[in-house]
N, C-alpha and C positions, 0 to 999 in steps of 0.2 A: 147622667152626668150633666152638670150645669156649665154653661159657657159664660165666661166673663169677657166682654169685649173691651179691648184696650187701645188707646192711642198714645202717641208720644207727645210730650210737651215740646214746644219749639226750643231748640238748643240742647235737647237731651242727648246723651251719649247712647245711641242705639246699639252699640257694640256690647254693652253690658247685658243685653238680653232681657227677656221677660221674666216675671216671677216663675220660680221653678220648685217642684217638689224634689228634695235631695235624696229621698229613699222611697221604695215602693209603698211603704206603709205610712208615710208622712201625712199628717193631717194639715200641716201648714206649708204654704209655698213661701220661700224666702224672697224678701224684697231687698233691693240694693240701693245704697246711697248714690244719687245721680246728680252731682253738683254741676251747675252750668259752667263754672270756670275750671272744673276738674280738680280743684284744690282741696286738700284735706281740711277738716275742721277739728279743733281741739275743744273738748267739753271739760271744763273744770269741775272738780267735786262740788256737788250741790246744784250745778247749773243744768239747764235744759236748752235744747235747740230744736228747731223744726228742720228736719232733714228731707229734702226733696227726693222723690223716686223717679222723676221724669215721666211719670205716667198719669193718665186719666183713665177712668174705667166706667163702664156701664154694667151695673149689677142688676140682674133680672128682678122684677117685682116679686115679692115673697121671699127674698133673700137679703142678706147683708154680708159684708166682708168685715171680719174682726181683725184688728191689728194687735199682735201680741209680742212680748219680748222673746228674744232667743235665749234659751236656757244657759248656754255656754257663756254668753256675754254677761248675763246676770250673775252667774256663779263666780266667774273669774275676775270680772271687772266692776260689778255693781251697776251695769248698764241695764236700764229698764224703761218702760213706757209708762209715764205717770198716769195716763188715762186708760190704762189697760183693763179690759180690751177696748181699744178705740173702735168706733163703728163707722163704716162707709155705707151710707144708706143707698137704696136702689134709685133714688131720684137725684143723687149728687153727681155732677159731671165735671167738677173742678179738679185742680191738681191734687194728687195724692201725696201728702207729706206725713212724716212720722215724727211725733214728739218724742225725743230721746232725752232721758235724764241720767246723769251720772250720780248714782247713789254710793259710789265707791270713794276711796280715800286718795286716789291719784288721778291726775288729768288723763283723759282718754281721747285718743286720736281716731276720728272716723275718716278713713280714706275713701276717696272716690271709688265706687264699685264694691265697697264692703257690704256684706250681708248684715243688715241692721235690725230687721224685724221679720216676723212671719205673718202671713195672712191666711185666715181660715174662712171659708165660705160656709155660711150657716143659714138654715131656714128661719124665717121670722113669722111669728103670729101676732096679729094686732088684736087687742082685747077691747071689750066694751066695759065701761065703768059705770056701775050702779051704786047709788047710796041706799043702804038698807038700815032698818032700825037696830038689828042685832046681827052678830056673826055667829056661825055655828061654833060649837065647842070642840076642843081637841084635848088629848092627854097633856100636851105641852102647855096649852093655854097662852097666857101672856108672858111666859118665861123668856127673857131676853138673852143677851150675850153671856155665854158660859152656863146657861141654865140646864143644859143637857149633861153636865158633868165633865170630868177630866178624863182623857183617854190614857 
């Protein structure tokens, strides 16, 4: 098991608790909106906002934290994360914020303490990049978008 060290931002509502897995088999731990003034924020259709979590974290080297939308909010309200998955790198120590976008047709209210995203801890491999004269061939070759057919 990997440990993610967390600290609270100044003024954060610590009563909201830390990210939590809501079921035994959950891959993502839910993050909550932690507004310094405790006031709700309304996101108009097509708009996006940076929602603070009140947290900073230390992700161990060799890992990242991915921020992903919550499926229920996406289906019911069109609430998504436009940079999904967002990445928190192992060397970042600043405030954790979630970019939330309303892709729905109605304004959406984000209440203080609302579960707004999920975080997934994932291993990271860094690659070496080499320029070569030719690439190996594959059955697919250079076939791009839609080239493998329709399911």
